[in-house]
MOPAC internal coordinates of N, CA, C and O (Angstrom, degrees):
PM7 1SCF
backbone

  N    0.0000 0     0.00 0     0.00 0    0    0    0
  C    1.4483 1     0.00 0     0.00 0    1    0    0
  C    1.5383 1   108.07 1     0.00 0    2    1    0
  O    1.2310 1   120.41 1   -47.13 1    3    2    1
  N    1.3373 1   116.82 1   132.87 1    3    2    1
  C    1.4607 1   119.15 1  -179.56 1    5    3    2
  C    1.5300 1   110.54 1   -81.00 1    6    5    3
  O    1.2310 1   121.12 1   -11.24 1    7    6    5
  N    1.3101 1   115.46 1   168.76 1    7    6    5
  C    1.4754 1   121.51 1  -174.53 1    9    7    6
  C    1.5250 1   111.59 1   -59.98 1   10    9    7
  O    1.2310 1   119.78 1   137.53 1   11   10    9
  N    1.3305 1   118.03 1   -42.47 1   11   10    9
  C    1.4576 1   120.25 1   179.92 1   13   11   10
  C    1.5238 1   110.89 1   -62.53 1   14   13   11
  O    1.2310 1   120.00 1   137.44 1   15   14   13
  N    1.3207 1   117.61 1   -42.56 1   15   14   13
  C    1.4653 1   120.96 1   179.23 1   17   15   14
  C    1.5287 1   110.75 1   -64.87 1   18   17   15
  O    1.2310 1   120.43 1   140.22 1   19   18   17
  N    1.3436 1   116.78 1   -39.78 1   19   18   17
  C    1.4747 1   120.04 1   177.89 1   21   19   18
  C    1.5195 1   110.89 1   -62.92 1   22   21   19
  O    1.2310 1   120.61 1   134.76 1   23   22   21
  N    1.3296 1   116.44 1   -45.24 1   23   22   21
  C    1.4645 1   120.51 1   179.71 1   25   23   22
  C    1.5219 1   111.20 1   -65.44 1   26   25   23
  O    1.2310 1   120.67 1   139.67 1   27   26   25
  N    1.3158 1   116.32 1   -40.33 1   27   26   25
  C    1.4628 1   120.49 1   178.66 1   29   27   26
  C    1.5258 1   110.76 1   -62.12 1   30   29   27
  O    1.2310 1   120.66 1   137.03 1   31   30   29
  N    1.3175 1   116.34 1   -42.97 1   31   30   29
  C    1.4615 1   120.61 1   178.25 1   33   31   30
  C    1.5304 1   110.06 1   -63.18 1   34   33   31
  O    1.2310 1   120.36 1   136.68 1   35   34   33
  N    1.3275 1   116.92 1   -43.32 1   35   34   33
  C    1.4662 1   121.25 1   179.76 1   37   35   34
  C    1.5303 1   110.19 1   -61.67 1   38   37   35
  O    1.2310 1   120.51 1   135.16 1   39   38   37
  N    1.3341 1   116.64 1   -44.84 1   39   38   37
  C    1.4647 1   121.08 1   179.78 1   41   39   38
  C    1.5250 1   110.43 1   -63.26 1   42   41   39
  O    1.2310 1   120.21 1   136.84 1   43   42   41
  N    1.3208 1   117.21 1   -43.16 1   43   42   41
  C    1.4650 1   120.90 1   178.60 1   45   43   42
  C    1.5231 1   111.93 1   -61.49 1   46   45   43
  O    1.2310 1   120.53 1   138.07 1   47   46   45
  N    1.3186 1   116.59 1   -41.93 1   47   46   45
  C    1.4631 1   121.14 1   177.51 1   49   47   46
  C    1.5218 1   110.62 1   -64.53 1   50   49   47
  O    1.2310 1   120.62 1   139.18 1   51   50   49
  N    1.3350 1   116.41 1   -40.82 1   51   50   49
  C    1.4647 1   121.36 1   179.14 1   53   51   50
  C    1.5267 1   110.28 1   -62.46 1   54   53   51
  O    1.2310 1   120.54 1   133.15 1   55   54   53
  N    1.3275 1   116.58 1   -46.85 1   55   54   53
  C    1.4687 1   121.04 1   179.77 1   57   55   54
  C    1.5217 1   110.01 1   -60.25 1   58   57   55
  O    1.2310 1   120.46 1   133.69 1   59   58   57
  N    1.3073 1   116.72 1   -46.31 1   59   58   57
  C    1.4602 1   121.68 1  -179.77 1   61   59   58
  C    1.5232 1   110.95 1   -58.12 1   62   61   59
  O    1.2310 1   120.77 1   133.22 1   63   62   61
  N    1.3245 1   116.13 1   -46.78 1   63   62   61
  C    1.4687 1   121.02 1  -177.59 1   65   63   62
  C    1.5307 1   111.50 1   -69.79 1   66   65   63
  O    1.2310 1   120.29 1   127.58 1   67   66   65
  N    1.3175 1   117.05 1   -52.42 1   67   66   65
  C    1.4711 1   120.91 1  -172.30 1   69   67   66
  C    1.5202 1   113.38 1   -73.94 1   70   69   67
  O    1.2310 1   119.95 1   146.97 1   71   70   69
  N    1.3234 1   117.69 1   -33.03 1   71   70   69
  C    1.4622 1   120.46 1  -178.87 1   73   71   70
  C    1.5265 1   111.73 1  -100.34 1   74   73   71
  O    1.2310 1   121.54 1  -173.75 1   75   74   73
  N    1.3375 1   114.65 1     6.25 1   75   74   73
  C    1.4621 1   122.13 1   175.58 1   77   75   74
  C    1.5370 1   112.00 1    53.46 1   78   77   75
  O    1.2310 1   121.83 1  -125.41 1   79   78   77
  N    1.3286 1   114.10 1    54.59 1   79   78   77
  C    1.4510 1   121.57 1   179.05 1   81   79   78
  C    1.5187 1   109.81 1  -117.60 1   82   81   79
  O    1.2310 1   120.99 1   -26.54 1   83   82   81
  N    1.2931 1   115.70 1   153.46 1   83   82   81
  C    1.4588 1   120.58 1   174.02 1   85   83   82
  C    1.5305 1   108.37 1   -73.00 1   86   85   83
  O    1.2310 1   119.98 1   -39.53 1   87   86   85
  N    1.3191 1   117.65 1   140.47 1   87   86   85
  C    1.4702 1   119.51 1   177.48 1   89   87   86
  C    1.5271 1   112.93 1   -54.07 1   90   89   87
  O    1.2310 1   119.80 1   150.94 1   91   90   89
  N    1.3229 1   117.98 1   -29.06 1   91   90   89
  C    1.4645 1   120.54 1   179.81 1   93   91   90
  C    1.5293 1   112.23 1   -70.06 1   94   93   91
  O    1.2310 1   119.90 1   163.15 1   95   94   93
  N    1.3293 1   117.80 1   -16.85 1   95   94   93
  C    1.4624 1   121.43 1   178.70 1   97   95   94
  C    1.5252 1   112.24 1   -82.61 1   98   97   95
  O    1.2310 1   120.16 1   169.44 1   99   98   97
  N    1.3157 1   117.31 1   -10.56 1   99   98   97
  C    1.4614 1   121.34 1  -172.41 1  101   99   98
  C    1.5198 1   110.00 1  -100.35 1  102  101   99
  O    1.2310 1   121.35 1   -51.24 1  103  102  101
  N    1.3312 1   115.01 1   128.76 1  103  102  101
  C    1.4668 1   121.01 1   177.11 1  105  103  102
  C    1.5241 1   109.25 1  -126.56 1  106  105  103
  O    1.2310 1   121.28 1   -21.71 1  107  106  105
  N    1.3139 1   115.16 1   158.29 1  107  106  105
  C    1.4595 1   122.20 1  -176.37 1  109  107  106
  C    1.5234 1   113.95 1   -61.03 1  110  109  107
  O    1.2310 1   120.45 1   147.08 1  111  110  109
  N    1.3377 1   116.75 1   -32.92 1  111  110  109
  C    1.4611 1   119.28 1  -170.51 1  113  111  110
  C    1.5311 1   114.73 1  -107.86 1  114  113  111
  O    1.2310 1   119.99 1  -174.10 1  115  114  113
  N    1.3125 1   117.62 1     5.90 1  115  114  113
  C    1.4624 1   120.85 1   178.74 1  117  115  114
  C    1.5334 1   108.76 1   -84.26 1  118  117  115
  O    1.2310 1   120.42 1   -45.69 1  119  118  117
  N    1.3244 1   116.81 1   134.31 1  119  118  117
  C    1.4639 1   119.10 1  -177.34 1  121  119  118
  C    1.5208 1   110.65 1   -69.44 1  122  121  119
  O    1.2310 1   121.49 1   -29.45 1  123  122  121
  N    1.3267 1   114.76 1   150.55 1  123  122  121
  C    1.4625 1   121.03 1   179.90 1  125  123  122
  C    1.5315 1   110.98 1   -58.86 1  126  125  123
  O    1.2310 1   120.44 1   144.10 1  127  126  125
  N    1.3135 1   116.77 1   -35.90 1  127  126  125
  C    1.4703 1   121.04 1   179.98 1  129  127  126
  C    1.5303 1   110.43 1   -61.13 1  130  129  127
  O    1.2310 1   120.27 1   143.73 1  131  130  129
  N    1.3147 1   117.09 1   -36.27 1  131  130  129
  C    1.4769 1   120.32 1  -179.85 1  133  131  130
  C    1.5266 1   112.32 1   -67.27 1  134  133  131
  O    1.2310 1   120.59 1   161.15 1  135  134  133
  N    1.3372 1   116.48 1   -18.85 1  135  134  133
  C    1.4631 1   120.28 1   174.84 1  137  135  134
  C    1.5244 1   111.06 1   -85.61 1  138  137  135
  O    1.2310 1   120.52 1   172.47 1  139  138  137
  N    1.3341 1   116.61 1    -7.53 1  139  138  137
  C    1.4529 1   120.24 1  -177.34 1  141  139  138
  C    1.5216 1   113.32 1    97.00 1  142  141  139
  O    1.2310 1   120.31 1  -165.81 1  143  142  141
  N    1.3394 1   117.01 1    14.19 1  143  142  141
  C    1.4583 1   119.75 1  -179.95 1  145  143  142
  C    1.5271 1   109.52 1   -70.32 1  146  145  143
  O    1.2310 1   121.16 1   -49.73 1  147  146  145
  N    1.3240 1   115.39 1   130.27 1  147  146  145
  C    1.4583 1   121.13 1   175.64 1  149  147  146
  C    1.5257 1   108.66 1  -109.79 1  150  149  147
  O    1.2310 1   120.67 1     3.29 1  151  150  149
  N    1.3283 1   116.32 1  -176.71 1  151  150  149
  C    1.4675 1   119.23 1  -176.14 1  153  151  150
  C    1.5298 1   111.84 1   -64.43 1  154  153  151
  O    1.2310 1   120.02 1   147.23 1  155  154  153
  N    1.3143 1   117.56 1   -32.77 1  155  154  153
  C    1.4661 1   120.28 1   178.35 1  157  155  154
  C    1.5281 1   110.60 1   -64.24 1  158  157  155
  O    1.2310 1   120.59 1   134.52 1  159  158  157
  N    1.3361 1   116.47 1   -45.48 1  159  158  157
  C    1.4645 1   119.98 1   177.62 1  161  159  158
  C    1.5250 1   111.09 1   -65.15 1  162  161  159
  O    1.2310 1   120.54 1   143.03 1  163  162  161
  N    1.3281 1   116.56 1   -36.97 1  163  162  161
  C    1.4675 1   119.70 1   179.39 1  165  163  162
  C    1.5248 1   110.08 1   -62.32 1  166  165  163
  O    1.2310 1   120.28 1   138.14 1  167  166  165
  N    1.3202 1   117.07 1   -41.86 1  167  166  165
  C    1.4649 1   120.70 1   178.44 1  169  167  166
  C    1.5328 1   110.52 1   -66.60 1  170  169  167
  O    1.2310 1   120.36 1   141.29 1  171  170  169
  N    1.3252 1   116.92 1   -38.71 1  171  170  169
  C    1.4634 1   120.51 1   177.33 1  173  171  170
  C    1.5323 1   110.44 1   -62.91 1  174  173  171
  O    1.2310 1   120.78 1   136.93 1  175  174  173
  N    1.3284 1   116.12 1   -43.07 1  175  174  173
  C    1.4625 1   120.61 1   179.17 1  177  175  174
  C    1.5300 1   110.45 1   -60.13 1  178  177  175
  O    1.2310 1   120.69 1   132.36 1  179  178  177
  N    1.3235 1   116.29 1   -47.64 1  179  178  177
  C    1.4674 1   120.03 1   179.94 1  181  179  178
  C    1.5311 1   110.23 1   -61.80 1  182  181  179
  O    1.2310 1   120.22 1   136.83 1  183  182  181
  N    1.3223 1   117.19 1   -43.17 1  183  182  181
  C    1.4660 1   120.38 1   178.67 1  185  183  182
  C    1.5201 1   112.09 1   -61.12 1  186  185  183
  O    1.2310 1   120.57 1   136.55 1  187  186  185
  N    1.3213 1   116.52 1   -43.45 1  187  186  185
  C    1.4647 1   119.71 1   179.11 1  189  187  186
  C    1.5331 1   111.45 1   -67.90 1  190  189  187
  O    1.2310 1   120.31 1   144.19 1  191  190  189
  N    1.3345 1   117.02 1   -35.81 1  191  190  189
  C    1.4623 1   120.22 1   176.02 1  193  191  190
  C    1.5250 1   110.91 1   -66.86 1  194  193  191
  O    1.2310 1   120.42 1   143.16 1  195  194  193
  N    1.3291 1   116.80 1   -36.84 1  195  194  193
  C    1.4642 1   119.59 1   176.34 1  197  195  194
  C    1.5245 1   111.02 1   -61.02 1  198  197  195
  O    1.2310 1   120.82 1   138.29 1  199  198  197
  N    1.3221 1   116.03 1   -41.71 1  199  198  197
  C    1.4701 1   120.08 1   177.01 1  201  199  198
  C    1.5191 1   110.94 1   -63.95 1  202  201  199
  O    1.2310 1   120.91 1   133.16 1  203  202  201
  N    1.3198 1   115.86 1   -46.84 1  203  202  201
  C    1.4646 1   120.90 1  -178.53 1  205  203  202
  C    1.5262 1   111.38 1   -60.56 1  206  205  203
  O    1.2310 1   120.52 1   135.74 1  207  206  205
  N    1.3151 1   116.62 1   -44.26 1  207  206  205
  C    1.4624 1   121.37 1  -173.79 1  209  207  206
  C    1.5284 1   113.59 1   -93.67 1  210  209  207
  O    1.2310 1   120.78 1   173.06 1  211  210  209
  N    1.3247 1   116.11 1    -6.94 1  211  210  209
  C    1.4744 1   121.80 1  -179.09 1  213  211  210
  C    1.5251 1   111.49 1    53.29 1  214  213  211
  O    1.2310 1   121.35 1  -131.41 1  215  214  213
  N    1.3279 1   115.03 1    48.59 1  215  214  213
  C    1.4637 1   121.05 1   177.20 1  217  215  214
  C    1.5132 1   109.94 1  -156.20 1  218  217  215
  O    1.2310 1   121.42 1   -25.40 1  219  218  217
  N    1.3280 1   114.89 1   154.60 1  219  218  217
  C    1.4650 1   119.91 1   177.66 1  221  219  218
  C    1.5150 1   109.55 1   -76.04 1  222  221  219
  O    1.2310 1   121.58 1   -37.31 1  223  222  221
  N    1.3230 1   114.59 1   142.69 1  223  222  221
  C    1.4563 1   120.80 1   179.15 1  225  223  222
  C    1.5276 1   108.77 1  -130.91 1  226  225  223
  O    1.2310 1   120.16 1   -27.48 1  227  226  225
  N    1.3217 1   117.30 1   152.52 1  227  226  225
  C    1.4599 1   119.52 1   179.23 1  229  227  226
  C    1.5281 1   110.56 1   -65.11 1  230  229  227
  O    1.2310 1   119.88 1   -39.52 1  231  230  229
  N    1.3318 1   117.84 1   140.48 1  231  230  229
  C    1.4649 1   120.38 1  -178.90 1  233  231  230
  C    1.5268 1   113.28 1   -64.68 1  234  233  231
  O    1.2310 1   119.82 1   161.26 1  235  234  233
  N    1.3108 1   117.94 1   -18.74 1  235  234  233
  C    1.4690 1   121.68 1  -179.21 1  237  235  234
  C    1.5264 1   112.81 1   -92.05 1  238  237  235
  O    1.2310 1   120.32 1  -170.64 1  239  238  237
  N    1.3082 1   117.00 1     9.36 1  239  238  237
  C    1.4622 1   121.94 1  -173.23 1  241  239  238
  C    1.5333 1   113.73 1   -52.34 1  242  241  239
  O    1.2310 1   120.24 1   134.59 1  243  242  241
  N    1.3311 1   117.15 1   -45.41 1  243  242  241
  C    1.4675 1   120.45 1  -177.52 1  245  243  242
  C    1.5289 1   111.69 1   -68.15 1  246  245  243
  O    1.2310 1   120.18 1   156.24 1  247  246  245
  N    1.3070 1   117.27 1   -23.76 1  247  246  245
  C    1.4734 1   120.73 1   178.06 1  249  247  246
  C    1.5241 1   110.03 1   -87.78 1  250  249  247
  O    1.2310 1   120.49 1   147.21 1  251  250  249
  N    1.3303 1   116.67 1   -32.79 1  251  250  249
  C    1.4664 1   120.76 1   179.05 1  253  251  250
  C    1.5315 1   111.19 1   -71.99 1  254  253  251
  O    1.2310 1   120.42 1   147.64 1  255  254  253
  N    1.3056 1   116.80 1   -32.36 1  255  254  253
  C    1.4760 1   123.79 1  -179.86 1  257  255  254
  C    1.5310 1   106.48 1  -128.03 1  258  257  255
  O    1.2310 1   120.23 1  -100.15 1  259  258  257
  N    1.3479 1   117.16 1    79.85 1  259  258  257
  C    1.4661 1   121.83 1  -164.70 1  261  259  258
  C    1.5286 1   117.66 1   -82.40 1  262  261  259
  O    1.2310 1   119.94 1  -168.68 1  263  262  261
  N    1.3238 1   117.72 1    11.32 1  263  262  261
  C    1.4627 1   119.70 1   175.28 1  265  263  262
  C    1.5232 1   109.21 1  -129.95 1  266  265  263
  O    1.2310 1   121.35 1   -18.95 1  267  266  265
  N    1.3083 1   115.02 1   161.05 1  267  266  265
  C    1.4669 1   120.57 1   178.32 1  269  267  266
  C    1.5284 1   109.74 1   -58.14 1  270  269  267
  O    1.2310 1   120.45 1   136.09 1  271  270  269
  N    1.3059 1   116.75 1   -43.91 1  271  270  269
  C    1.4650 1   122.01 1  -178.86 1  273  271  270
  C    1.5323 1   111.37 1   -64.24 1  274  273  271
  O    1.2310 1   120.29 1   133.03 1  275  274  273
  N    1.3300 1   117.06 1   -46.97 1  275  274  273
  C    1.4678 1   120.89 1  -178.53 1  277  275  274
  C    1.5263 1   111.49 1   -65.50 1  278  277  275
  O    1.2310 1   120.60 1   137.01 1  279  278  277
  N    1.3186 1   116.46 1   -42.99 1  279  278  277
  C    1.4571 1   120.41 1  -178.06 1  281  279  278
  C    1.5308 1   110.93 1   -67.32 1  282  281  279
  O    1.2310 1   120.34 1   134.25 1  283  282  281
  N    1.3139 1   116.96 1   -45.75 1  283  282  281
  C    1.4713 1   120.38 1   179.01 1  285  283  282
  C    1.5234 1   110.53 1   -62.94 1  286  285  283
  O    1.2310 1   120.32 1   139.45 1  287  286  285
  N    1.3175 1   116.99 1   -40.55 1  287  286  285
  C    1.4657 1   120.67 1   178.66 1  289  287  286
  C    1.5162 1   111.82 1   -63.05 1  290  289  287
  O    1.2310 1   120.88 1   136.63 1  291  290  289
  N    1.3237 1   115.92 1   -43.37 1  291  290  289
  C    1.4650 1   120.06 1   178.99 1  293  291  290
  C    1.5301 1   111.11 1   -63.85 1  294  293  291
  O    1.2310 1   120.44 1   133.36 1  295  294  293
  N    1.3133 1   116.75 1   -46.64 1  295  294  293
  C    1.4672 1   120.46 1  -178.36 1  297  295  294
  C    1.5252 1   111.26 1   -65.21 1  298  297  295
  O    1.2310 1   120.28 1   141.96 1  299  298  297
  N    1.3213 1   117.07 1   -38.04 1  299  298  297
  C    1.4674 1   120.32 1   177.92 1  301  299  298
  C    1.5269 1   109.88 1   -66.15 1  302  301  299
  O    1.2310 1   120.23 1   141.60 1  303  302  301
  N    1.3243 1   117.17 1   -38.40 1  303  302  301
  C    1.4687 1   120.83 1   178.83 1  305  303  302
  C    1.5224 1   110.85 1   -65.90 1  306  305  303
  O    1.2310 1   120.03 1   145.65 1  307  306  305
  N    1.3208 1   117.55 1   -34.35 1  307  306  305
  C    1.4626 1   120.34 1   176.75 1  309  307  306
  C    1.5203 1   111.04 1   -61.41 1  310  309  307
  O    1.2310 1   120.98 1   145.05 1  311  310  309
  N    1.3162 1   115.73 1   -34.95 1  311  310  309
  C    1.4622 1   120.39 1  -177.65 1  313  311  310
  C    1.5260 1   111.67 1   -78.61 1  314  313  311
  O    1.2310 1   119.97 1   153.10 1  315  314  313
  N    1.3261 1   117.67 1   -26.90 1  315  314  313
  C    1.4655 1   121.27 1  -176.60 1  317  315  314
  C    1.5187 1   112.20 1   -68.32 1  318  317  315
  O    1.2310 1   119.73 1    93.37 1  319  318  317
  N    1.3251 1   118.12 1   -86.63 1  319  318  317
  C    1.4558 1   115.70 1   176.95 1  321  319  318
  C    1.5145 1   107.68 1   -80.27 1  322  321  319
  O    1.2310 1   120.67 1   -57.05 1  323  322  321
  N    1.3005 1   116.33 1   122.95 1  323  322  321
  C    1.4539 1   120.36 1   179.76 1  325  323  322
  C    1.5125 1   109.45 1   -58.33 1  326  325  323
  O    1.2310 1   119.64 1   -46.31 1  327  326  325
  N    1.3372 1   118.28 1   133.69 1  327  326  325
  C    1.4572 1   120.03 1   179.08 1  329  327  326
  C    1.5217 1   111.71 1   -56.43 1  330  329  327
  O    1.2310 1   119.82 1   152.17 1  331  330  329
  N    1.3077 1   117.95 1   -27.83 1  331  330  329
  C    1.4615 1   120.34 1   179.52 1  333  331  330
  C    1.5272 1   111.08 1   -70.54 1  334  333  331
  O    1.2310 1   120.23 1   160.26 1  335  334  333
  N    1.3318 1   117.17 1   -19.74 1  335  334  333
  C    1.4521 1   120.28 1  -179.65 1  337  335  334
  C    1.5267 1   111.86 1   -81.81 1  338  337  335
  O    1.2310 1   120.53 1   166.13 1  339  338  337
  N    1.3273 1   116.59 1   -13.87 1  339  338  337
  C    1.4524 1   120.98 1   179.23 1  341  339  338
  C    1.5193 1   108.34 1   -82.49 1  342  341  339
  O    1.2310 1   119.76 1   -55.52 1  343  342  341
  N    1.3363 1   118.05 1   124.48 1  343  342  341
  C    1.4560 1   118.60 1  -178.41 1  345  343  342
  C    1.5201 1   111.43 1   -64.74 1  346  345  343
  O    1.2310 1   120.56 1   -47.09 1  347  346  345
  N    1.3117 1   116.53 1   132.91 1  347  346  345
  C    1.4601 1   122.17 1   177.92 1  349  347  346
  C    1.5128 1   108.71 1  -103.52 1  350  349  347
  O    1.2310 1   120.65 1   -36.74 1  351  350  349
  N    1.3210 1   116.37 1   143.26 1  351  350  349
  C    1.4556 1   119.48 1  -175.48 1  353  351  350
  C    1.5237 1   112.60 1  -108.67 1  354  353  351
  O    1.2310 1   119.66 1   168.59 1  355  354  353
  N    1.3067 1   118.25 1   -11.41 1  355  354  353
  C    1.4560 1   119.67 1  -179.73 1  357  355  354
  C    1.5279 1   109.52 1  -146.03 1  358  357  355
  O    1.2310 1   121.29 1   -11.87 1  359  358  357
  N    1.3282 1   115.13 1   168.13 1  359  358  357
  C    1.4658 1   119.76 1   177.90 1  361  359  358
  C    1.5245 1   110.61 1   -60.57 1  362  361  359
  O    1.2310 1   119.98 1   141.66 1  363  362  361
  N    1.3356 1   117.64 1   -38.34 1  363  362  361
  C    1.4716 1   120.56 1   178.59 1  365  363  362
  C    1.5252 1   111.24 1   -62.60 1  366  365  363
  O    1.2310 1   120.75 1   140.39 1  367  366  365
  N    1.3480 1   116.17 1   -39.61 1  367  366  365
  C    1.4667 1   119.88 1   178.02 1  369  367  366
  C    1.5203 1   110.65 1   -63.09 1  370  369  367
  O    1.2310 1   120.77 1   136.57 1  371  370  369
  N    1.3239 1   116.14 1   -43.43 1  371  370  369
  C    1.4637 1   120.69 1  -179.91 1  373  371  370
  C    1.5173 1   110.71 1   -63.20 1  374  373  371
  O    1.2310 1   120.11 1   135.17 1  375  374  373
  N    1.3353 1   117.40 1   -44.83 1  375  374  373
  C    1.4625 1   120.64 1   179.37 1  377  375  374
  C    1.5241 1   111.15 1   -63.26 1  378  377  375
  O    1.2310 1   120.53 1   141.08 1  379  378  377
  N    1.3238 1   116.60 1   -38.92 1  379  378  377
  C    1.4670 1   119.92 1   177.94 1  381  379  378
  C    1.5265 1   110.54 1   -63.12 1  382  381  379
  O    1.2310 1   120.29 1   140.50 1  383  382  381
  N    1.3223 1   117.05 1   -39.50 1  383  382  381
  C    1.4644 1   120.26 1   177.98 1  385  383  382
  C    1.5226 1   110.96 1   -66.49 1  386  385  383
  O    1.2310 1   120.35 1   138.73 1  387  386  385
  N    1.3236 1   116.94 1   -41.27 1  387  386  385
  C    1.4598 1   120.58 1  -179.25 1  389  387  386
  C    1.5257 1   111.87 1   -63.82 1  390  389  387
  O    1.2310 1   120.06 1   148.98 1  391  390  389
  N    1.3263 1   117.49 1   -31.02 1  391  390  389
  C    1.4621 1   120.79 1   178.31 1  393  391  390
  C    1.5204 1   111.87 1   -61.32 1  394  393  391
  O    1.2310 1   120.39 1   155.61 1  395  394  393
  N    1.3268 1   116.86 1   -24.39 1  395  394  393
  C    1.4642 1   120.67 1  -177.53 1  397  395  394
  C    1.5218 1   112.68 1   -93.14 1  398  397  395
  O    1.2310 1   120.14 1  -179.63 1  399  398  397
  N    1.3340 1   117.34 1     0.37 1  399  398  397
  C    1.4567 1   120.69 1  -179.44 1  401  399  398
  C    1.5177 1   110.66 1  -105.10 1  402  401  399
  O    1.2310 1   120.79 1   -32.68 1  403  402  401
  N    1.3003 1   116.09 1   147.32 1  403  402  401
  C    1.4600 1   120.50 1   173.60 1  405  403  402
  C    1.5263 1   108.17 1   -77.73 1  406  405  403
  O    1.2310 1   120.94 1   -14.58 1  407  406  405
  N    1.3211 1   115.80 1   165.42 1  407  406  405
  C    1.4612 1   119.53 1   177.60 1  409  407  406
  C    1.5288 1   110.79 1   -60.24 1  410  409  407
  O    1.2310 1   120.42 1   142.60 1  411  410  409
  N    1.3285 1   116.80 1   -37.40 1  411  410  409
  C    1.4621 1   120.51 1   179.35 1  413  411  410
  C    1.5252 1   110.76 1   -63.70 1  414  413  411
  O    1.2310 1   120.49 1   138.28 1  415  414  413
  N    1.3480 1   116.66 1   -41.72 1  415  414  413
  C    1.4607 1   119.89 1   179.23 1  417  415  414
  C    1.5314 1   111.00 1   -65.04 1  418  417  415
  O    1.2310 1   120.27 1   139.35 1  419  418  417
  N    1.3244 1   117.09 1   -40.65 1  419  418  417
  C    1.4642 1   121.08 1   178.28 1  421  419  418
  C    1.5242 1   109.90 1   -63.21 1  422  421  419
  O    1.2310 1   120.43 1   133.81 1  423  422  421
  N    1.3323 1   116.78 1   -46.19 1  423  422  421
  C    1.4653 1   120.58 1   178.35 1  425  423  422
  C    1.5236 1   111.56 1   -58.89 1  426  425  423
  O    1.2310 1   120.47 1   136.39 1  427  426  425
  N    1.3305 1   116.71 1   -43.61 1  427  426  425
  C    1.4660 1   121.21 1  -179.66 1  429  427  426
  C    1.5262 1   110.44 1   -62.97 1  430  429  427
  O    1.2310 1   120.28 1   135.16 1  431  430  429
  N    1.3399 1   117.08 1   -44.84 1  431  430  429
  C    1.4592 1   120.11 1  -179.92 1  433  431  430
  C    1.5253 1   111.96 1   -64.70 1  434  433  431
  O    1.2310 1   120.63 1   140.04 1  435  434  433
  N    1.3183 1   116.39 1   -39.96 1  435  434  433
  C    1.4640 1   119.70 1   177.41 1  437  435  434
  C    1.5305 1   110.92 1   -64.16 1  438  437  435
  O    1.2310 1   120.86 1   138.24 1  439  438  437
  N    1.3212 1   115.96 1   -41.76 1  439  438  437
  C    1.4581 1   119.77 1   179.27 1  441  439  438
  C    1.5268 1   110.83 1   -64.42 1  442  441  439
  O    1.2310 1   120.04 1   139.09 1  443  442  441
  N    1.3465 1   117.54 1   -40.91 1  443  442  441
  C    1.4496 1   120.67 1   177.13 1  445  443  442
  C    1.5240 1   110.66 1   -61.08 1  446  445  443
  O    1.2310 1   120.87 1   137.68 1  447  446  445
  N    1.3306 1   115.94 1   -42.32 1  447  446  445
  C    1.4612 1   120.87 1  -179.80 1  449  447  446
  C    1.5212 1   110.40 1   -64.20 1  450  449  447
  O    1.2310 1   120.62 1   136.88 1  451  450  449
  N    1.3344 1   116.42 1   -43.12 1  451  450  449
  C    1.4616 1   120.61 1   178.48 1  453  451  450
  C    1.5240 1   111.35 1   -63.41 1  454  453  451
  O    1.2310 1   120.81 1   137.42 1  455  454  453
  N    1.3419 1   116.06 1   -42.58 1  455  454  453
  C    1.4562 1   120.03 1   179.47 1  457  455  454
  C    1.5205 1   111.11 1   -64.58 1  458  457  455
  O    1.2310 1   120.37 1   141.15 1  459  458  457
  N    1.3314 1   116.89 1   -38.85 1  459  458  457
  C    1.4657 1   121.05 1   178.60 1  461  459  458
  C    1.5295 1   109.93 1   -64.82 1  462  461  459
  O    1.2310 1   119.86 1   142.27 1  463  462  461
  N    1.3394 1   117.88 1   -37.73 1  463  462  461
  C    1.4611 1   122.00 1   179.32 1  465  463  462
  C    1.5183 1   112.06 1   -67.27 1  466  465  463
  O    1.2310 1   120.51 1   146.85 1  467  466  465
  N    1.3215 1   116.62 1   -33.15 1  467  466  465
  C    1.4822 1   120.71 1   179.57 1  469  467  466
  C    1.5205 1   111.13 1   -70.01 1  470  469  467
  O    1.2310 1   120.37 1   149.95 1  471  470  469
  N    1.3325 1   116.90 1   -30.05 1  471  470  469
  C    1.4624 1   121.08 1  -177.71 1  473  471  470
  C    1.5176 1   111.83 1   -77.01 1  474  473  471
  O    1.2310 1   119.70 1   155.99 1  475  474  473
  N    1.3512 1   118.17 1   -24.01 1  475  474  473
  C    1.4654 1   119.49 1  -177.00 1  477  475  474
  C    1.4978 1   112.82 1   -86.69 1  478  477  475
  O    1.2310 1   120.10 1   180.00 1  479  478  477

C-alpha cells in the first residue's frame, strides 16, 4: 500500500470513529463538512495527524484540503519531496518550509549543513 492510500485509510477510519459514521458512508471525494465536521473536529483531525506524522501542520489543513482524497494526497506529497529540498527564495519561504518540518528533521538538516561546511 502506498503512502497516500495509507493516509487515506487512516483519515477514513478517523472520520468514521470521531463523527460516528459507518465506514460505508465515507467516500474519497465527499467533503468533510458533508459528514458534519465542524471546526472543533477539524482541529482534532489536524492534531491527530500531527501526532501520526510527527510534524506540525497548519490548523486550516482540513479546510484547505476538504476531502479525504485531497488531504491524503497533500500529506503524501509533503512526505515525498522533502520541503527542505525545494529552493526557497525569501525568508518567508524558508519559514513556511520550516513550519512543515519536525524538530528532528530541522536538527538533521542543520547537522548535514554543518558537516558539509566542515568538508569544504
